[in-house]
N, C-alpha and C positions, 0 to 999 in steps of 0.2 A: 504494500500500500504506500502511496505517495502522499505528501501533504496536500491539503486542499488549496485551491487557488481561485481567485485571489483570497488572501487572508491578511487583514480584515476584508470583509466584503459587504456589498449592498447592491442589489438584493439577491444576487445569485452567486453560488460557488460550485466548483466542480471537484470531485474526489476521483482520482485515478487509481486503478489497481491492476495487477498482473497475476494471472494464474498459470501455473505450469502444467496443470491437468484439470479436467472437469471437476468442479467442486460445488458443494452446497454453500452458498454465500448469503450472509446477512450483513447489511450495512444500515445501522440505526443511529439516528441523531437523538441525543438526550439533552435536557436542560441541566443546570448545575445542581439541581436537587435529585437527579437521577431518574427523572420521569421521561418516558419515551415521548419524543416530539414528533418524529417522522421516521417511518421505515422506508428506506429508499430501495433496498434490494432484499428479496427473500425468495431465492430461486436457485436451481442448479444452473451454473454458468460455465460455458465452454472455455477451453484453454485460450490464452491470449491477453491482450490489453483491453481494459474496459474503463468506462467513465460512468459516474453517477452524478447528477446535478440536483442541488437543493435550492429551491426557489423561496426560501424563508417562510414556508408554510408548514403548518402542522398536519397531522393525519386527517383532520376534519376540513382542511382547506383554508383555515384562517391564517393570516400573516402573524408571525410571532414578533415579540418585542426585541429591541436591541439587547445585546449581551453576549456572554460567553456560552458556548455550547460544546458538547463533547460528541464525538462520533466513534462508534465501535465497529470494526470490520472483523468478521469471523468467516473462515473458510475451512471446511472439512471435506475429506475425499468423497466424491460422488460414487466411486466404485469400491468394491470390497477388496480388490487386490492392489492396494496402494501402499507404498512405504511412507507416504506423506501422512502425518498424524494430525495435521490441522494447525491453524494459526489464528490468534486473536490479537488485534492491535487496536489501540485507542489513541486519539489525539484531540486537541482543542481547536476551536475556531471562534472568531469574533465577528458578530453581526453588528454593523454600525449603520444607523439610519440618519 
C-alpha cells in the first residue's frame, strides 16, 4: 500500500495498492474514534496495481467534516494454496475544507 495523495486533501484523495496475487481486500476509512466512515473496497481483487478514491463521504453518502482520518488496508490470499499469509497496514490522512 502506498500513501494516499494528495494529503492533506479537499475533497478527494486516492489510495494506491499493489497485489502480487489475487487477494480478498478490504480498505476502510475510520474516524479518530475508531468508527467506520466508509468502506471503499470489500472484494476479491486480481493481481496488479489498483486505486481507490475517497470523495469525503461516509457510507450513507453524507460529506464528512474536516479532520484526521485513518485508513486500514487488509489483504488475505484468495486461494488456498498460497505462501502469502496476508497483510494489514494503516495510515492517517487529513481532510481540510
